[in-house]
Backbone as JSON Lines, residues from 0, in Angstrom:
{"i":0,"aa":"M","n":[0.84,-1.17,0.0],"ca":[0.0,0.0,0.0],"c":[0.89,1.25,0.0]}
{"i":1,"aa":"T","n":[0.64,2.15,-0.93],"ca":[1.44,3.37,-1.02],"c":[0.76,4.48,-0.23]}
{"i":2,"aa":"K","n":[1.58,5.26,0.39],"ca":[0.99,6.34,1.16],"c":[0.82,7.56,0.25]}
{"i":3,"aa":"P","n":[-0.22,8.37,0.46],"ca":[-0.48,9.5,-0.43],"c":[0.64,10.53,-0.35]}
{"i":4,"aa":"K","n":[0.91,11.13,-1.51],"ca":[1.98,12.12,-1.58],"c":[1.54,13.38,-0.83]}
{"i":5,"aa":"Q","n":[2.42,13.84,0.05],"ca":[2.11,15.0,0.87],"c":[2.52,16.28,0.15]}
{"i":6,"aa":"K","n":[1.67,17.3,0.22],"ca":[1.97,18.58,-0.4],"c":[3.04,19.3,0.39]}
{"i":7,"aa":"P","n":[3.88,20.08,-0.31],"ca":[4.88,20.88,0.42],"c":[4.17,21.91,1.3]}
{"i":8,"aa":"A","n":[4.66,22.09,2.5],"ca":[4.03,23.01,3.44],"c":[5.1,23.88,4.1]}
{"i":9,"aa":"L","n":[4.65,25.03,4.57],"ca":[5.53,25.97,5.24],"c":[4.8,26.52,6.46]}
{"i":10,"aa":"D","n":[5.46,26.48,7.61],"ca":[4.89,27.04,8.84],"c":[5.52,28.41,9.09]}
{"i":11,"aa":"V","n":[4.66,29.42,9.19],"ca":[5.13,30.8,9.38],"c":[4.67,31.27,10.74]}
{"i":12,"aa":"K","n":[5.6,31.83,11.51],"ca":[5.27,32.33,12.84],"c":[4.5,33.65,12.7]}
{"i":13,"aa":"V","n":[3.31,33.74,13.31],"ca":[2.49,34.94,13.22],"c":[2.31,35.62,14.57]}
{"i":14,"aa":"G","n":[2.83,35.07,15.6],"ca":[2.72,35.66,16.93],"c":[3.47,34.81,17.92]}
{"i":15,"aa":"P","n":[3.42,35.22,19.18],"ca":[4.11,34.41,20.19],"c":[3.44,33.04,20.34]}
{"i":16,"aa":"G","n":[4.14,32.02,19.9],"ca":[3.63,30.67,20.02],"c":[2.57,30.3,19.0]}
{"i":17,"aa":"K","n":[2.32,31.18,18.01],"ca":[1.3,30.9,16.99],"c":[1.96,30.75,15.63]}
{"i":18,"aa":"Y","n":[1.51,29.75,14.9],"ca":[2.03,29.49,13.57],"c":[0.88,29.33,12.59]}
{"i":19,"aa":"R","n":[1.12,29.71,11.35],"ca":[0.15,29.51,10.29],"c":[0.79,28.58,9.26]}
{"i":20,"aa":"R","n":[0.04,27.58,8.85],"ca":[0.57,26.58,7.91],"c":[0.03,26.88,6.51]}
{"i":21,"aa":"Y","n":[0.96,26.97,5.56],"ca":[0.61,27.18,4.15],"c":[1.01,25.94,3.37]}
{"i":22,"aa":"E","n":[0.08,25.45,2.55],"ca":[0.35,24.29,1.71],"c":[0.43,24.74,0.26]}
{"i":23,"aa":"F","n":[1.35,24.14,-0.49],"ca":[1.6,24.53,-1.87],"c":[1.5,23.31,-2.78]}
{"i":24,"aa":"D","n":[1.29,23.59,-4.07],"ca":[1.17,22.51,-5.04],"c":[2.53,21.91,-5.4]}
{"i":25,"aa":"S","n":[3.58,22.74,-5.34],"ca":[4.91,22.24,-5.71],"c":[5.97,22.93,-4.87]}
{"i":26,"aa":"E","n":[7.18,22.38,-4.91],"ca":[8.3,22.98,-4.2],"c":[8.67,24.34,-4.78]}
{"i":27,"aa":"E","n":[8.49,24.5,-6.1],"ca":[8.79,25.78,-6.75],"c":[7.86,26.88,-6.25]}
{"i":28,"aa":"D","n":[6.56,26.54,-6.1],"ca":[5.61,27.52,-5.56],"c":[5.97,27.9,-4.13]}
{"i":29,"aa":"K","n":[6.38,26.93,-3.36],"ca":[6.78,27.19,-1.98],"c":[7.99,28.11,-1.92]}
{"i":30,"aa":"A","n":[8.99,27.84,-2.76],"ca":[10.21,28.66,-2.77],"c":[9.91,30.08,-3.23]}
{"i":31,"aa":"E","n":[9.05,30.23,-4.22],"ca":[8.68,31.57,-4.71],"c":[7.92,32.35,-3.64]}
{"i":32,"aa":"W","n":[6.98,31.69,-2.96],"ca":[6.21,32.37,-1.91],"c":[7.14,32.8,-0.77]}
{"i":33,"aa":"E","n":[8.05,31.92,-0.39],"ca":[8.97,32.24,0.71],"c":[9.88,33.41,0.34]}
{"i":34,"aa":"K","n":[10.32,33.45,-0.91],"ca":[11.14,34.57,-1.39],"c":[10.37,35.88,-1.29]}
{"i":35,"aa":"L","n":[9.14,35.9,-1.78],"ca":[8.34,37.13,-1.74],"c":[7.97,37.52,-0.31]}
{"i":36,"aa":"Y","n":[7.77,36.55,0.56],"ca":[7.45,36.84,1.96],"c":[8.64,37.5,2.65]}
{"i":37,"aa":"R","n":[9.83,36.97,2.42],"ca":[11.03,37.56,3.03],"c":[11.29,38.96,2.48]}
{"i":38,"aa":"K","n":[11.05,39.14,1.18],"ca":[11.27,40.44,0.56],"c":[10.26,41.47,1.08]}
{"i":39,"aa":"S","n":[9.04,41.06,1.35],"ca":[8.01,42.0,1.81],"c":[8.32,42.55,3.2]}
{"i":40,"aa":"K","n":[9.11,41.84,3.98],"ca":[9.5,42.35,5.3],"c":[10.43,43.55,5.18]}
{"i":41,"aa":"L","n":[11.03,43.76,4.02],"ca":[11.95,44.87,3.81],"c":[11.24,46.14,3.34]}
{"i":42,"aa":"F","n":[9.97,46.05,2.96],"ca":[9.28,47.19,2.37],"c":[9.15,48.37,3.33]}
{"i":43,"aa":"M","n":[8.69,48.16,4.53],"ca":[8.43,49.28,5.44],"c":[9.69,50.04,5.84]}
{"i":44,"aa":"P","n":[10.78,49.37,6.22],"ca":[11.98,50.15,6.57],"c":[12.49,51.0,5.41]}
{"i":45,"aa":"Y","n":[12.45,50.45,4.19],"ca":[12.95,51.21,3.06],"c":[11.96,52.29,2.6]}
{"i":46,"aa":"F","n":[10.68,52.11,2.86],"ca":[9.72,53.19,2.61],"c":[10.03,54.36,3.54]}
{"i":47,"aa":"L","n":[10.34,54.05,4.79],"ca":[10.67,55.11,5.74],"c":[12.0,55.78,5.39]}
{"i":48,"aa":"V","n":[12.92,55.07,4.77],"ca":[14.14,55.7,4.26],"c":[13.78,56.73,3.2]}
{"i":49,"aa":"G","n":[12.83,56.41,2.34],"ca":[12.36,57.36,1.32],"c":[11.72,58.58,1.94]}
{"i":50,"aa":"V","n":[10.96,58.4,3.01],"ca":[10.37,59.54,3.72],"c":[11.49,60.4,4.31]}
{"i":51,"aa":"G","n":[12.53,59.77,4.83],"ca":[13.68,60.51,5.34],"c":[14.38,61.3,4.24]}
{"i":52,"aa":"I","n":[14.46,60.72,3.04],"ca":[15.06,61.43,1.9],"c":[14.22,62.67,1.58]}
{"i":53,"aa":"N","n":[12.89,62.53,1.65],"ca":[12.02,63.69,1.42],"c":[12.27,64.78,2.46]}
{"i":54,"aa":"F","n":[12.45,64.4,3.71],"ca":[12.75,65.4,4.76],"c":[14.07,66.09,4.46]}
{"i":55,"aa":"L","n":[15.07,65.33,4.07],"ca":[16.37,65.92,3.74],"c":[16.26,66.89,2.57]}
{"i":56,"aa":"L","n":[15.48,66.52,1.56],"ca":[15.28,67.43,0.42],"c":[14.59,68.71,0.85]}
{"i":57,"aa":"Y","n":[13.61,68.6,1.73],"ca":[12.89,69.78,2.21],"c":[13.82,70.7,3.0]}
{"i":58,"aa":"F","n":[14.6,70.12,3.9],"ca":[15.51,70.94,4.71],"c":[16.69,71.46,3.89]}
{"i":59,"aa":"A","n":[16.95,70.86,2.74],"ca":[18.0,71.36,1.85],"c":[17.51,72.52,0.99]}
{"i":60,"aa":"G","n":[16.21,72.79,1.04],"ca":[15.68,73.95,0.32],"c":[14.71,73.62,-0.79]}
{"i":61,"aa":"L","n":[14.39,72.35,-1.04],"ca":[13.43,71.99,-2.08],"c":[12.03,72.02,-1.48]}
{"i":62,"aa":"D","n":[11.31,73.12,-1.73],"ca":[9.95,73.28,-1.2],"c":[8.97,73.21,-2.36]}
{"i":63,"aa":"L","n":[8.22,72.14,-2.45],"ca":[7.27,71.94,-3.54],"c":[5.83,72.18,-3.11]}
{"i":64,"aa":"S","n":[5.63,72.96,-2.07],"ca":[4.28,73.17,-1.56],"c":[3.45,74.08,-2.47]}
{"i":65,"aa":"K","n":[4.09,74.82,-3.36],"ca":[3.34,75.71,-4.26],"c":[2.8,74.98,-5.48]}
{"i":66,"aa":"N","n":[3.37,73.85,-5.81],"ca":[2.92,73.06,-6.96],"c":[2.42,71.71,-6.46]}
{"i":67,"aa":"I","n":[1.11,71.54,-6.42],"ca":[0.51,70.35,-5.82],"c":[0.84,69.07,-6.6]}
{"i":68,"aa":"M","n":[0.89,69.15,-7.93],"ca":[1.19,67.95,-8.73],"c":[2.63,67.5,-8.55]}
{"i":69,"aa":"L","n":[3.55,68.42,-8.65],"ca":[4.96,68.06,-8.49],"c":[5.25,67.64,-7.06]}
{"i":70,"aa":"G","n":[4.61,68.31,-6.1],"ca":[4.78,67.93,-4.69],"c":[4.27,66.52,-4.42]}
{"i":71,"aa":"A","n":[3.11,66.19,-5.0],"ca":[2.56,64.84,-4.81],"c":[3.43,63.8,-5.5]}
{"i":72,"aa":"L","n":[3.92,64.14,-6.69],"ca":[4.77,63.2,-7.43],"c":[6.06,62.9,-6.67]}
{"i":73,"aa":"V","n":[6.71,63.93,-6.17],"ca":[7.95,63.75,-5.43],"c":[7.66,63.14,-4.06]}
{"i":74,"aa":"G","n":[6.61,63.61,-3.4],"ca":[6.27,63.13,-2.06],"c":[5.91,61.66,-2.02]}
{"i":75,"aa":"L","n":[5.29,61.16,-3.06],"ca":[4.95,59.74,-3.12],"c":[5.98,58.93,-3.9]}
{"i":76,"aa":"G","n":[6.55,59.55,-4.92],"ca":[7.46,58.83,-5.81],"c":[8.75,58.41,-5.14]}
{"i":77,"aa":"I","n":[9.34,59.3,-4.36],"ca":[10.62,58.97,-3.72],"c":[10.47,57.83,-2.72]}
{"i":78,"aa":"P","n":[9.49,57.86,-1.8],"ca":[9.36,56.71,-0.88],"c":[9.03,55.39,-1.58]}
{"i":79,"aa":"L","n":[8.15,55.43,-2.58],"ca":[7.8,54.19,-3.27],"c":[8.96,53.67,-4.1]}
{"i":80,"aa":"A","n":[9.69,54.56,-4.76],"ca":[10.85,54.13,-5.54],"c":[11.94,53.58,-4.63]}
{"i":81,"aa":"S","n":[12.19,54.25,-3.51],"ca":[13.22,53.75,-2.59],"c":[12.79,52.42,-1.98]}
{"i":82,"aa":"M","n":[11.51,52.26,-1.7],"ca":[11.02,51.0,-1.15],"c":[11.3,49.86,-2.13]}
{"i":83,"aa":"Y","n":[10.97,50.06,-3.38],"ca":[11.17,49.0,-4.36],"c":[12.66,48.77,-4.64]}
{"i":84,"aa":"L","n":[13.38,49.84,-4.95],"ca":[14.78,49.68,-5.36],"c":[15.67,49.15,-4.24]}
{"i":85,"aa":"F","n":[15.54,49.71,-3.04],"ca":[16.4,49.27,-1.94],"c":[16.06,47.86,-1.48]}
{"i":86,"aa":"S","n":[14.77,47.5,-1.47],"ca":[14.42,46.14,-1.05],"c":[14.9,45.13,-2.09]}
{"i":87,"aa":"E","n":[14.8,45.48,-3.37],"ca":[15.29,44.58,-4.42],"c":[16.81,44.43,-4.32]}
{"i":88,"aa":"L","n":[17.52,45.53,-4.14],"ca":[18.98,45.49,-4.01],"c":[19.4,44.71,-2.77]}
{"i":89,"aa":"H","n":[18.75,44.98,-1.65],"ca":[19.04,44.27,-0.39],"c":[18.84,42.77,-0.57]}
{"i":90,"aa":"F","n":[17.7,42.4,-1.14],"ca":[17.38,40.98,-1.29],"c":[18.38,40.29,-2.22]}
{"i":91,"aa":"R","n":[18.76,40.96,-3.3],"ca":[19.71,40.35,-4.23],"c":[21.11,40.22,-3.63]}
{"i":92,"aa":"L","n":[21.53,41.23,-2.85],"ca":[22.86,41.16,-2.26],"c":[22.94,40.12,-1.14]}
{"i":93,"aa":"V","n":[21.9,40.04,-0.33],"ca":[21.91,39.12,0.81],"c":[21.73,37.68,0.34]}
{"i":94,"aa":"N","n":[20.89,37.46,-0.64],"ca":[20.59,36.1,-1.09],"c":[21.32,35.73,-2.37]}
{"i":95,"aa":"R","n":[22.45,36.38,-2.6],"ca":[23.23,36.08,-3.79],"c":[23.83,34.69,-3.66]}
{"i":96,"aa":"Q","n":[23.67,33.91,-4.71],"ca":[24.22,32.56,-4.71],"c":[25.59,32.6,-5.37]}
{"i":97,"aa":"T","n":[26.54,31.95,-4.75],"ca":[27.89,31.9,-5.32],"c":[27.92,30.82,-6.4]}
{"i":98,"aa":"P","n":[28.59,31.11,-7.52],"ca":[28.66,30.1,-8.59],"c":[29.5,28.91,-8.14]}
{"i":99,"aa":"K","n":[29.09,27.74,-8.58],"ca":[29.81,26.5,-8.23],"c":[30.94,26.3,-9.21]}
{"i":100,"aa":"R","n":[32.06,25.84,-8.68],"ca":[33.22,25.6,-9.54],"c":[33.32,24.16,-9.9]}
């Protein structure tokens, strides 16, 4: 008698002593989800870095309060761009795989 094939699963800690179990169709799906989950933890710190860049620009003399469109574009664009770019760079540098010889 063969035992049924078990789906790949991942247990993620969601609180003190609490875990949530995720089941996937394949190992590739599990690896992709885990990669995106780890990367999403980097979004908030790097978004706040972008907000800090906006503060530095303001204190350096860039005041866009007279132009609402340009102010909104810079005010939202810099934090969102820094969130994406820095998290992508961080994830690639930290999880860089060394080539096998």
